[in-house]
Kinemage of the C-alpha trace (Angstrom):
@kinemage 1
@onewidth
@group {chain A} dominant
@subgroup {mainchain}
@vectorlist {calphas} color= white
{ca met a 1} P 20.566 -5.356 -18.515
{ca asn a 2} L 16.873 -6.159 -18.015
{ca glu a 3} L 15.071 -2.860 -18.393
{ca ser a 4} L 12.290 -4.005 -16.064
{ca ile a 5} L 14.590 -3.086 -13.148
{ca leu a 6} L 16.548 0.125 -13.606
{ca leu a 7} L 19.463 1.301 -11.477
{ca gln a 8} L 20.544 4.925 -11.282
{ca leu a 9} L 23.427 6.135 -9.110
{ca ala a 10} L 24.303 9.787 -8.509
{ca asp a 11} L 26.167 11.493 -5.659
{ca gly a 12} L 25.951 8.469 -3.380
{ca val a 13} L 22.202 7.964 -3.845
{ca ala a 14} L 21.129 4.829 -5.712
{ca thr a 15} L 17.631 4.648 -7.170
{ca val a 16} L 16.140 1.256 -8.004
{ca val a 17} L 13.132 1.540 -10.320
{ca leu a 18} L 10.552 -1.214 -10.791
{ca asn a 19} L 10.050 -0.341 -14.432
{ca arg a 20} L 6.921 -1.981 -15.814
{ca pro a 21} L 4.410 0.866 -15.742
{ca asn a 22} L 2.029 -0.695 -18.271
{ca lys a 23} L 1.410 -3.458 -15.693
{ca leu a 24} L 1.556 -1.128 -12.652
{ca asn a 25} L 5.097 -2.461 -12.054
{ca ala a 26} L 3.916 -5.993 -11.258
{ca met a 27} L 6.941 -8.207 -10.707
{ca thr a 28} L 7.835 -11.053 -13.060
{ca val a 29} L 10.266 -13.857 -12.261
{ca glu a 30} L 12.895 -12.167 -14.414
{ca met a 31} L 12.354 -8.892 -12.536
{ca tyr a 32} L 12.896 -10.668 -9.220
{ca arg a 33} L 16.155 -12.142 -10.507
{ca arg a 34} L 17.381 -8.758 -11.681
{ca phe a 35} L 16.277 -7.148 -8.401
{ca gly a 36} L 18.574 -9.543 -6.537
{ca glu a 37} L 21.481 -8.824 -8.879
{ca val a 38} L 21.045 -5.086 -8.395
{ca phe a 39} L 21.093 -5.388 -4.609
{ca asp a 40} L 24.120 -7.683 -4.678
{ca glu a 41} L 25.876 -4.843 -6.482
{ca leu a 42} L 24.597 -2.093 -4.182
{ca asn a 43} L 25.173 -3.962 -0.924
{ca ala a 44} L 28.840 -4.445 -1.800
{ca asn a 45} L 29.382 -0.856 -2.924
{ca gln a 46} L 30.801 1.257 -0.094
{ca leu a 47} L 30.321 4.433 -2.143
{ca val a 48} L 26.539 4.059 -1.827
{ca arg a 49} L 25.111 6.138 1.001
{ca cys a 50} L 21.379 5.722 0.451
{ca val a 51} L 19.083 3.572 -1.696
{ca val a 52} L 15.665 4.674 -3.000
{ca val a 53} L 13.210 2.049 -4.256
{ca arg a 54} L 10.303 3.224 -6.404
{ca gly a 55} L 7.906 2.161 -9.119
{ca ala a 56} L 7.916 3.757 -12.553
{ca gly a 57} L 5.200 6.336 -13.155
{ca glu a 58} L 2.665 7.797 -10.746
{ca arg a 59} L -0.025 5.084 -10.743
{ca ala a 60} L 1.626 2.420 -8.606
{ca phe a 61} L 4.608 1.494 -6.498
{ca cys a 62} L 3.971 -2.198 -7.123
{ca pro a 63} L 0.967 -4.557 -6.804
{ca gly a 64} L 3.186 -7.575 -6.158
{ca ser a 65} L 3.817 -10.524 -8.433
{ca asp a 66} L 2.322 -10.678 -11.904
{ca ile a 67} L -0.825 -12.765 -11.462
{ca gly a 68} L -0.452 -13.859 -15.066
{ca glu a 69} L 2.378 -16.177 -13.972
{ca phe a 70} L 0.299 -17.879 -11.278
{ca asp a 71} L -1.000 -20.722 -13.459
{ca ser a 72} L 2.485 -21.861 -14.372
{ca ala a 73} L 4.426 -20.815 -11.270
{ca arg a 74} L 1.959 -21.688 -8.497
{ca ala a 75} L -0.045 -24.551 -9.910
{ca asp a 76} L 0.551 -26.758 -6.850
{ca arg a 77} L 2.289 -26.868 -3.476
{ca glu a 78} L 5.757 -27.770 -4.757
{ca lys a 79} L 5.729 -25.197 -7.534
{ca ala a 80} L 4.522 -22.555 -5.082
{ca lys a 81} L 7.368 -23.372 -2.672
{ca ala a 82} L 9.895 -23.091 -5.478
{ca tyr a 83} L 8.351 -19.812 -6.632
{ca ala a 84} L 8.495 -18.409 -3.101
{ca ala a 85} L 12.179 -19.297 -2.797
{ca leu a 86} L 12.855 -17.761 -6.190
{ca thr a 87} L 11.138 -14.474 -5.347
{ca leu a 88} L 12.016 -14.044 -1.676
{ca ser a 89} L 15.741 -14.750 -1.942
{ca pro a 90} L 16.291 -11.712 -4.231
{ca thr a 91} L 13.996 -9.331 -2.343
{ca ile a 92} L 15.428 -10.255 1.059
{ca lys a 93} L 18.638 -8.595 -0.133
{ca leu a 94} L 16.799 -5.285 0.234
{ca trp a 95} L 15.945 -6.218 3.832
{ca asp a 96} L 19.623 -7.058 4.431
{ca cys a 97} L 20.941 -3.913 2.717
{ca pro a 98} L 23.554 -2.222 4.964
{ca his a 99} L 22.777 1.223 3.548
{ca pro a 100} L 19.731 3.306 4.559
{ca thr a 101} L 16.794 2.495 2.290
{ca leu a 102} L 13.803 4.636 1.283
{ca ala a 103} L 10.548 3.673 -0.436
{ca leu a 104} L 9.026 6.293 -2.746
{ca ile a 105} L 5.367 5.283 -2.946
{ca asn a 106} L 2.870 6.548 -5.481
{ca gly a 107} L -0.481 4.830 -5.950
{ca ala a 108} L -1.010 1.123 -5.280
{ca cys a 109} L 1.352 -0.581 -2.839
{ca ile a 110} L -0.182 -4.014 -2.506
{ca gly a 111} L 0.721 -7.661 -1.921
{ca gly a 112} L 4.363 -8.401 -2.643
{ca gly a 113} L 4.867 -4.734 -3.472
{ca phe a 114} L 3.705 -3.878 0.042
{ca glu a 115} L 6.245 -6.365 1.407
{ca ile a 116} L 9.039 -4.759 -0.634
{ca ala a 117} L 8.095 -1.335 0.738
{ca met a 118} L 8.028 -2.672 4.309
{ca met a 119} L 11.643 -3.824 3.883
{ca cys a 120} L 12.722 -0.183 3.508
{ca asp a 121} L 13.800 1.895 6.510
{ca ile a 122} L 11.771 4.998 5.613
{ca arg a 123} L 8.579 5.040 3.524
{ca ile a 124} L 6.983 8.197 2.097
{ca cys a 125} L 3.753 8.143 0.126
{ca gly a 126} L 1.277 10.406 -1.622
{ca gln a 127} L -2.315 11.036 -0.580
{ca ser a 128} L -3.770 8.765 -3.250
{ca ser a 129} L -1.697 5.738 -2.239
{ca arg a 130} L -3.359 2.543 -1.037
{ca phe a 131} L -1.868 -0.295 0.993
{ca gly a 132} L -2.721 -3.887 1.787
{ca ile a 133} L -2.241 -7.609 1.242
{ca pro a 134} L -5.681 -8.891 0.167
{ca ile a 135} L -4.518 -12.427 -0.584
{ca asn a 136} L -7.193 -14.071 1.555
{ca arg a 137} L -9.429 -13.075 -1.358
{ca leu a 138} L -7.362 -15.485 -3.478
{ca gly a 139} L -7.223 -18.244 -0.882
{ca leu a 140} L -3.489 -17.739 -0.363
{ca thr a 141} L -1.244 -17.349 2.657
{ca val a 142} L 2.047 -15.553 3.219
{ca asp a 143} L 4.805 -17.857 4.421
{ca tyr a 144} L 6.776 -17.564 7.653
{ca asp a 145} L 9.698 -15.683 6.087
{ca glu a 146} L 7.382 -13.025 4.655
{ca leu a 147} L 5.369 -12.870 7.860
{ca lys a 148} L 8.485 -12.261 9.954
{ca ile a 149} L 9.294 -9.166 7.912
{ca leu a 150} L 5.760 -7.863 8.409
{ca thr a 151} L 5.713 -8.531 12.152
{ca asp a 152} L 9.225 -7.140 12.675
{ca thr a 153} L 8.254 -3.971 10.831
{ca leu a 154} L 4.636 -3.458 11.908
{ca gly a 155} L 4.075 -5.664 14.950
{ca arg a 156} L 1.869 -8.739 15.228
{ca arg a 157} L -1.439 -6.943 15.720
{ca thr a 158} L -1.096 -4.696 12.686
{ca ala a 159} L 0.176 -7.557 10.534
{ca leu a 160} L -2.862 -9.630 11.496
{ca glu a 161} L -5.232 -6.728 10.897
{ca ile a 162} L -3.851 -6.335 7.371
{ca leu a 163} L -4.053 -10.049 6.601
{ca leu a 164} L -7.377 -10.842 8.272
{ca glu a 165} L -9.327 -7.911 6.849
{ca gly a 166} L -7.782 -8.178 3.425
{ca arg a 167} L -8.786 -4.614 2.608
{ca leu a 168} L -6.871 -1.624 1.297
{ca phe a 169} L -5.775 1.022 3.782
{ca ser a 170} L -5.708 4.764 3.137
{ca pro a 171} L -2.531 6.807 3.641
{ca asp a 172} L -3.841 8.228 6.929
{ca glu a 173} L -4.561 4.725 8.226
{ca ala a 174} L -1.183 3.549 6.961
{ca leu a 175} L 0.547 6.404 8.792
{ca ala a 176} L -1.277 5.653 12.033
{ca arg a 177} L -0.266 1.990 11.863
{ca gly a 178} L 3.374 2.585 10.932
{ca met a 179} L 3.108 1.341 7.361
{ca val a 180} L 4.535 4.673 6.173
{ca ser a 181} L 6.778 7.278 7.770
{ca arg a 182} L 4.972 10.293 6.331
{ca val a 183} L 2.300 11.322 3.837
{ca val a 184} L 2.739 14.248 1.457
{ca pro a 185} L 0.527 15.691 -1.301
{ca asp a 186} L 0.494 13.811 -4.595
{ca gly a 187} L 3.132 15.238 -6.861
{ca gln a 188} L 5.471 16.036 -3.972
{ca val a 189} L 6.579 12.524 -3.049
{ca ala a 190} L 9.716 12.547 -5.198
{ca ala a 191} L 10.777 15.929 -3.806
{ca ala a 192} L 10.234 14.721 -0.239
{ca ile a 193} L 12.272 11.580 -0.891
{ca asp a 194} L 15.053 13.596 -2.543
{ca glu a 195} L 15.270 15.826 0.530
{ca val a 196} L 15.519 12.869 2.902
{ca ala a 197} L 17.975 11.009 0.669
{ca arg a 198} L 20.213 14.047 0.420
{ca arg a 199} L 20.148 14.551 4.189
{ca ile a 200} L 21.154 10.919 4.706
{ca ala a 201} L 23.809 10.961 1.988
{ca asp a 202} L 25.410 14.107 3.420
{ca ala a 203} L 25.763 12.508 6.871
{ca ala a 204} L 28.538 10.161 7.984
{ca pro a 205} L 27.891 6.921 6.037
{ca leu a 206} L 29.675 4.638 8.493
{ca val a 207} L 27.521 5.963 11.328
{ca asn a 208} L 24.332 5.402 9.322
{ca arg a 209} L 25.362 1.813 8.586
{ca trp a 210} L 26.309 1.198 12.204
{ca his a 211} L 23.013 2.525 13.518
{ca lys a 212} L 21.072 0.363 11.075
{ca lys a 213} L 23.124 -2.666 12.122
{ca phe a 214} L 22.689 -1.921 15.834
{ca val a 215} L 18.931 -1.456 15.624
{ca arg a 216} L 18.578 -4.730 13.726
{ca arg a 217} L 20.781 -6.506 16.274
{ca leu a 218} L 18.591 -5.353 19.168
{ca ala a 219} L 15.692 -7.322 17.658
{ca asp a 220} L 17.719 -10.476 18.293
{ca pro a 221} L 17.016 -11.799 21.828
{ca arg a 222} L 20.563 -13.079 22.326
{ca pro a 223} L 22.617 -11.058 24.842
{ca leu a 224} L 25.072 -8.609 23.336
{ca ser a 225} L 28.707 -9.682 23.498
{ca asp a 226} L 31.446 -7.385 24.796
{ca ala a 227} L 32.800 -7.076 21.254
{ca glu a 228} L 29.400 -5.988 19.975
{ca arg a 229} L 29.076 -3.374 22.707
{ca asp a 230} L 32.600 -2.113 21.978
{ca glu a 231} L 31.745 -1.654 18.292
{ca ala a 232} L 29.587 1.311 19.260
{ca tyr a 233} L 32.840 3.172 20.038
{ca asp a 234} L 34.661 2.361 16.792
{ca cys a 235} L 33.384 5.640 15.356
{ca tyr a 236} L 35.930 7.516 17.479
{ca glu a 237} L 38.727 5.959 15.425
{ca thr a 238} L 37.380 7.167 12.057
{ca glu a 239} L 38.465 10.055 9.891
{ca asp a 240} L 34.804 11.051 9.628
{ca phe a 241} L 34.675 11.677 13.381
{ca lys a 242} L 37.670 14.021 13.104
{ca ala a 243} L 36.114 15.776 10.114
{ca gly a 244} L 32.831 16.183 11.958
{ca cys a 245} L 34.492 17.672 15.043
{ca gln a 246} L 36.611 20.041 12.989
{ca ala a 247} L 33.608 21.223 10.993
{ca phe a 248} L 31.578 21.720 14.168
{ca thr a 249} L 34.338 23.831 15.701
{ca ala a 250} L 34.696 25.873 12.515
{ca lys a 251} L 30.902 26.170 12.134
{ca ala a 252} L 31.298 24.671 8.674
{ca arg a 253} L 29.517 21.906 6.823
{ca pro a 254} L 31.336 18.581 7.286
{ca val a 255} L 32.446 16.517 4.310
{ca phe a 256} L 32.406 12.813 5.181
{ca lys a 257} L 34.398 10.327 3.118
{ca gly a 258} L 33.313 7.093 4.755
{ca his a 259} L 36.513 6.095 6.498
């Protein structure tokens, strides 16, 4: 296993660690490959109830791709297109993850690292975090696939503000613009994420996956089919629904098994 991407799994909560702290967790091509392999594994694992993505250490979530690979990987148009396909196809598996996803953000969350964080459902950061995609300072653009993730997550106006200004945003600005879900004091980010992850993992996992699927489907302009509308009632046929009702009646804590 490539130790630049670590996977930890405990009590239904998977933690994916971008583990290159000496380079602020900047992503190499090999890290992107391993990232995709990890999410192939997690996305197929029905025992997973929540996924946390974080960078190693306290200095950075991720500053994006390792600029040291630019000369070889992005020397011209064709190489850049191949590099984009190589890096986006693994990370898009986070965007497509059926389980709830959380980003634990300490320090710099910039460029491709910012895009990875924006693929997560809930993002919590510390007060010293900084956010942005300052690639107009390098004369680079994001492609349409990357831009769609940004606009779907943040809206067109905020995405353009980030790209046109090319500056770094403070946590308070990030919160106001929807880049993060909440800001907590430095040193308390992991505890805040653990609390949210535990709350999600203790809930009915099928319901969490359904809600994530339904919300994503509503972004598609096509009319909902009758079968899609009926799926919202499949929960009534699950064992988890029975367990939830019984626990509610008994004023007890429900134990959901995911079926």
